[in-house]
PLY file of the C-alpha trace (Angstrom):
ply
format ascii 1.0
element vertex 369
property float x
property float y
property float z
element edge 368
property int vertex1
property int vertex2
end_header
198.68 125.52 83.49
195.04 125.52 82.30
192.84 128.46 83.32
190.52 126.06 85.21
193.48 124.63 87.13
194.62 128.13 88.13
191.09 129.01 89.29
190.81 125.75 91.23
194.10 126.30 93.03
193.14 129.89 93.91
189.75 128.88 95.30
191.29 126.09 97.37
193.79 128.53 98.83
191.16 131.14 99.73
188.17 129.05 100.88
188.80 128.12 104.51
185.27 127.32 105.63
182.35 125.80 103.73
178.73 125.02 104.55
177.07 121.92 103.05
173.27 121.89 103.33
171.50 118.55 103.35
174.75 116.98 104.51
173.16 113.96 106.21
171.29 112.98 103.07
172.45 110.72 100.27
174.56 112.95 98.00
175.31 115.40 100.79
176.87 112.80 103.09
179.10 111.49 100.30
180.17 115.06 99.53
180.90 115.88 103.18
183.07 112.78 103.61
184.87 113.45 100.34
185.65 117.11 101.14
186.82 116.32 104.67
189.22 113.72 103.23
190.44 115.86 100.34
190.69 119.21 102.17
191.83 118.56 105.75
192.64 122.25 106.33
189.16 123.44 105.36
186.40 123.65 107.96
183.30 121.75 106.78
180.02 122.66 108.45
177.13 120.32 107.72
173.54 121.55 108.06
170.62 119.14 108.04
167.08 119.30 109.40
167.12 115.49 109.89
163.75 114.97 108.27
162.83 111.50 106.95
165.71 111.18 104.42
168.45 112.57 106.67
170.43 109.93 108.55
173.39 110.71 110.81
174.70 107.18 110.21
175.39 108.17 106.59
178.30 110.32 107.77
180.31 107.37 109.08
183.55 108.16 110.89
183.71 111.78 109.72
182.30 112.68 113.15
185.77 112.13 114.59
187.39 114.79 112.39
188.14 118.14 114.05
187.40 120.02 110.81
183.82 118.67 110.70
180.92 120.44 112.40
177.31 119.27 112.43
174.37 121.61 112.84
170.71 120.67 113.13
168.62 123.32 111.44
166.12 124.22 108.76
167.24 126.05 105.60
164.16 128.28 105.85
165.18 129.54 109.33
166.86 132.86 108.49
168.09 133.58 112.04
169.73 130.17 112.40
171.37 130.39 108.99
172.84 133.80 109.86
174.20 132.41 113.15
175.80 129.44 111.38
177.43 131.61 108.74
178.86 133.88 111.43
179.96 131.13 113.82
181.94 129.24 111.19
182.92 132.31 109.13
181.55 130.56 106.05
183.10 131.52 102.72
181.27 129.05 100.50
177.92 127.25 100.43
177.13 124.08 98.51
173.36 123.79 98.65
171.99 120.25 98.43
169.16 120.38 100.97
165.94 119.68 99.08
162.84 117.58 98.96
163.61 115.38 95.96
161.12 112.55 95.53
158.71 113.21 92.67
155.94 111.03 94.08
156.00 112.96 97.36
155.88 116.27 95.47
152.67 115.16 93.76
151.08 114.52 97.17
152.40 117.64 98.96
153.62 120.37 96.55
153.52 123.03 99.31
156.30 121.25 101.22
158.47 121.23 98.10
157.89 124.93 97.47
158.73 125.78 101.07
161.96 123.77 101.28
163.28 124.01 97.75
162.27 127.59 96.89
162.05 129.48 100.19
164.97 127.50 101.63
167.19 128.54 98.73
166.07 132.16 98.94
166.72 132.19 102.69
170.26 130.90 102.18
170.96 133.39 99.41
169.81 136.41 101.38
171.52 135.30 104.59
174.75 134.70 102.69
174.51 138.06 100.92
174.13 139.86 104.26
176.91 137.79 105.82
179.35 138.65 103.02
178.44 142.33 103.15
178.85 142.48 106.92
182.19 140.67 106.98
183.48 142.21 103.75
184.31 138.72 102.50
184.10 137.13 99.08
182.17 133.90 98.85
180.67 131.43 96.43
177.15 129.95 96.40
176.76 126.62 94.60
173.27 125.42 93.69
173.07 121.68 93.05
170.10 121.18 90.75
168.65 118.40 88.61
168.20 117.47 84.97
164.45 117.34 85.64
164.23 121.14 85.35
164.67 120.71 81.58
161.52 118.62 81.21
161.20 115.48 79.14
162.98 114.31 76.00
161.60 112.22 73.17
163.57 109.06 72.43
165.30 110.56 69.39
166.08 114.02 70.84
169.60 115.17 71.67
170.57 115.23 75.37
170.08 118.30 77.54
172.75 121.00 77.32
173.20 123.98 79.63
171.24 126.25 77.28
168.22 123.92 77.08
165.13 125.95 78.11
163.59 125.05 81.45
160.33 123.10 81.15
159.62 121.44 84.52
156.73 118.99 84.57
156.35 117.99 88.24
156.00 120.01 91.46
159.49 118.81 92.41
161.18 119.98 89.22
159.15 123.22 89.22
160.41 123.99 92.74
164.02 123.28 91.74
163.66 125.41 88.61
162.33 128.31 90.67
165.24 127.99 93.11
167.70 128.01 90.20
166.18 131.23 88.90
166.63 132.89 92.30
170.30 131.86 92.33
170.87 133.39 88.91
168.94 136.50 89.95
171.28 137.02 92.90
174.22 136.80 90.51
172.74 139.35 88.12
171.22 141.71 90.71
173.73 141.65 93.55
176.83 140.36 91.79
176.99 137.27 94.00
179.50 134.66 92.87
177.33 131.65 92.03
177.67 128.39 90.12
175.03 125.79 89.35
175.00 122.20 88.19
172.26 119.91 86.94
172.87 116.21 87.43
171.26 113.02 86.21
169.94 110.16 88.39
172.36 109.33 91.19
172.93 105.92 92.72
175.25 104.43 95.32
175.49 103.52 99.03
173.35 105.23 101.69
170.53 106.19 99.30
167.15 106.34 101.03
165.31 103.15 100.01
162.30 104.81 98.46
164.51 105.24 95.38
164.56 102.57 92.70
167.91 100.83 93.18
168.06 100.42 96.99
164.35 99.55 97.10
164.68 96.89 94.44
167.86 95.42 95.93
166.02 95.02 99.21
162.94 93.56 97.52
164.98 91.06 95.49
166.78 89.98 98.65
163.45 89.30 100.41
161.62 88.05 97.30
159.14 90.91 97.30
157.40 92.44 94.27
159.35 94.85 92.07
156.78 97.53 91.09
157.65 99.02 87.68
155.79 102.09 86.42
153.93 101.62 83.12
155.92 99.33 80.84
159.30 100.32 82.22
160.20 102.22 79.06
161.17 105.50 80.76
164.85 106.31 80.22
167.26 107.79 82.75
170.96 108.67 82.65
172.57 107.04 85.70
175.45 108.67 87.61
177.42 107.05 90.42
177.41 109.31 93.48
181.21 109.22 93.87
181.55 110.44 90.29
179.09 113.20 91.14
180.91 114.48 94.22
184.18 114.64 92.27
182.36 116.81 89.72
180.89 119.01 92.47
184.38 119.65 93.80
185.53 120.69 90.32
182.60 123.05 89.80
182.90 124.66 93.24
186.61 125.34 93.03
187.07 125.95 89.29
183.70 126.70 87.69
183.17 130.09 86.08
180.98 132.44 88.06
177.37 132.56 86.87
177.74 129.36 84.85
175.81 126.10 84.87
177.47 122.72 84.35
175.57 119.58 83.41
176.83 116.44 85.16
175.91 113.12 83.55
177.43 109.77 82.81
176.60 109.19 79.12
174.81 106.21 80.62
171.18 105.96 79.49
169.09 102.97 80.52
165.45 102.09 80.08
164.09 101.33 83.55
163.16 97.77 82.60
166.62 97.07 81.18
168.31 98.41 84.29
166.03 96.29 86.48
166.93 93.19 84.47
170.63 93.94 84.95
170.11 94.56 88.66
168.27 91.23 89.02
171.11 89.47 87.22
173.73 90.98 89.56
171.80 90.45 92.80
170.77 86.88 91.95
174.37 86.01 91.12
175.64 87.48 94.39
172.96 85.63 96.35
173.82 82.34 94.62
170.43 82.07 92.94
169.89 80.68 89.43
170.15 83.27 86.67
166.83 85.06 86.22
165.35 83.59 89.40
163.94 86.95 90.47
162.50 88.04 87.12
159.08 86.79 88.24
159.08 89.48 90.96
158.59 92.21 88.35
155.11 93.71 88.61
153.96 96.44 86.20
151.87 99.09 87.96
149.93 102.20 86.92
152.26 104.87 85.61
153.20 107.91 87.69
151.25 111.11 86.97
153.14 113.24 84.43
155.95 110.68 84.20
158.71 112.15 82.01
159.75 109.79 79.24
163.48 110.43 79.08
166.26 112.43 80.70
169.73 112.58 79.17
172.66 114.86 79.97
175.41 116.13 77.70
178.40 116.72 80.03
180.70 118.09 77.30
181.04 121.51 78.97
182.32 120.23 82.31
184.67 117.84 80.52
186.09 120.52 78.24
186.30 123.35 80.80
187.09 121.53 84.03
188.52 118.21 82.88
185.90 116.06 84.65
184.85 112.66 83.37
183.21 109.81 85.34
185.97 108.05 87.23
184.13 104.82 88.11
182.76 102.57 85.30
179.01 101.97 85.51
178.93 98.16 85.84
181.67 98.22 88.48
179.90 100.99 90.41
176.57 99.16 90.24
178.13 95.94 91.53
179.86 97.84 94.34
176.53 99.45 95.21
174.81 96.06 95.40
177.66 94.73 97.54
177.25 97.67 99.94
173.53 97.14 100.48
173.87 93.38 100.83
176.74 93.95 103.27
174.87 96.51 105.38
171.51 94.89 106.21
171.45 96.71 109.55
171.46 100.09 107.77
168.47 99.10 105.66
166.73 97.51 108.63
167.11 100.70 110.66
165.46 102.63 107.82
162.53 100.26 107.38
161.90 99.92 111.13
162.40 103.62 111.79
165.21 102.99 114.30
167.43 105.49 112.49
165.12 108.23 113.78
166.25 107.45 117.35
169.87 108.11 116.38
168.79 111.30 114.64
166.87 112.43 117.69
169.87 111.88 119.96
171.99 114.05 117.66
169.19 116.61 117.42
169.13 117.04 121.21
172.93 117.35 121.39
173.31 119.63 118.36
170.28 121.84 118.77
170.77 124.51 116.08
174.35 125.49 116.88
176.97 122.78 117.42
0 1
1 2
2 3
3 4
4 5
5 6
6 7
7 8
8 9
9 10
10 11
11 12
12 13
13 14
14 15
15 16
16 17
17 18
18 19
19 20
20 21
21 22
22 23
23 24
24 25
25 26
26 27
27 28
28 29
29 30
30 31
31 32
32 33
33 34
34 35
35 36
36 37
37 38
38 39
39 40
40 41
41 42
42 43
43 44
44 45
45 46
46 47
47 48
48 49
49 50
50 51
51 52
52 53
53 54
54 55
55 56
56 57
57 58
58 59
59 60
60 61
61 62
62 63
63 64
64 65
65 66
66 67
67 68
68 69
69 70
70 71
71 72
72 73
73 74
74 75
75 76
76 77
77 78
78 79
79 80
80 81
81 82
82 83
83 84
84 85
85 86
86 87
87 88
88 89
89 90
90 91
91 92
92 93
93 94
94 95
95 96
96 97
97 98
98 99
99 100
100 101
101 102
102 103
103 104
104 105
105 106
106 107
107 108
108 109
109 110
110 111
111 112
112 113
113 114
114 115
115 116
116 117
117 118
118 119
119 120
120 121
121 122
122 123
123 124
124 125
125 126
126 127
127 128
128 129
129 130
130 131
131 132
132 133
133 134
134 135
135 136
136 137
137 138
138 139
139 140
140 141
141 142
142 143
143 144
144 145
145 146
146 147
147 148
148 149
149 150
150 151
151 152
152 153
153 154
154 155
155 156
156 157
157 158
158 159
159 160
160 161
161 162
162 163
163 164
164 165
165 166
166 167
167 168
168 169
169 170
170 171
171 172
172 173
173 174
174 175
175 176
176 177
177 178
178 179
179 180
180 181
181 182
182 183
183 184
184 185
185 186
186 187
187 188
188 189
189 190
190 191
191 192
192 193
193 194
194 195
195 196
196 197
197 198
198 199
199 200
200 201
201 202
202 203
203 204
204 205
205 206
206 207
207 208
208 209
209 210
210 211
211 212
212 213
213 214
214 215
215 216
216 217
217 218
218 219
219 220
220 221
221 222
222 223
223 224
224 225
225 226
226 227
227 228
228 229
229 230
230 231
231 232
232 233
233 234
234 235
235 236
236 237
237 238
238 239
239 240
240 241
241 242
242 243
243 244
244 245
245 246
246 247
247 248
248 249
249 250
250 251
251 252
252 253
253 254
254 255
255 256
256 257
257 258
258 259
259 260
260 261
261 262
262 263
263 264
264 265
265 266
266 267
267 268
268 269
269 270
270 271
271 272
272 273
273 274
274 275
275 276
276 277
277 278
278 279
279 280
280 281
281 282
282 283
283 284
284 285
285 286
286 287
287 288
288 289
289 290
290 291
291 292
292 293
293 294
294 295
295 296
296 297
297 298
298 299
299 300
300 301
301 302
302 303
303 304
304 305
305 306
306 307
307 308
308 309
309 310
310 311
311 312
312 313
313 314
314 315
315 316
316 317
317 318
318 319
319 320
320 321
321 322
322 323
323 324
324 325
325 326
326 327
327 328
328 329
329 330
330 331
331 332
332 333
333 334
334 335
335 336
336 337
337 338
338 339
339 340
340 341
341 342
342 343
343 344
344 345
345 346
346 347
347 348
348 349
349 350
350 351
351 352
352 353
353 354
354 355
355 356
356 357
357 358
358 359
359 360
360 361
361 362
362 363
363 364
364 365
365 366
366 367
367 368
């Protein structure tokens, strides 16, 4: 048996209760549903502040599972975090709660520093005290982003785990700072931590300020498709279900103190991806090929727009045996099918009706569920 397989089995046997932060968001909700399905004997507590990107509808039928617990709370609220850790006897944290939209970080960098930096520090310190008080062992998993590494030129090799940090936006600077705190807790206090940096995620339930769900909706309604600059910025695209499978591997089998890059070897120029998306959506809507190309509208480039991100996932493949399970084209078509098949989900977002559902859950699950 491989060393990673032995570690994974041991962690699964010992971790009986886990806390997922940001669990009503895009990646978080997929992870919560995946872990509840894959680990029915493990208690899964989900913490979310239900700000604009959190949506209780993202969690689907997981609400019916006895091993699932939902808590409304803020990651910067130390008292609440301590109460949650004690109530559910948490032995592991997977930290996804974060402000993540670069454009919003340019407008309000203070919010990003508060949530992404102070929120992470609050969790770390609360978890450290919880483990010391209960004499338990536990693991803290920081889910980060490839944006902490900065920008690549077109001919440069992809990011590896040893690539120096060079954040270029308030968002990536806040995530980089949080990562440093996680590593500091490993070095200073001996906390068992793992980190991962992922490339651009896509899939169902993604808040429609992001490129793919926004453009699917705009193509459907024949609205403009605003493309930054000339659309030449390059991103490595990762299907969210591939990502959550990787997160499971890292949490249960990753080496303590290590970082793992999670990417799909799947680089696309924005304009090329948009052309492919138009092709797929037009075909599914029964429109002539290229009918929606005229919707493309080039707009002023984003401030400090990084040219290219690319991830080398060799380490996670070699150490933990993870490779993307779902092929890109198939995953993209499934994603389009989901959005076209769930117009009510999108409509609730655009009208703000989803906030009413969130508020009902907030009143019922006020801090401790």
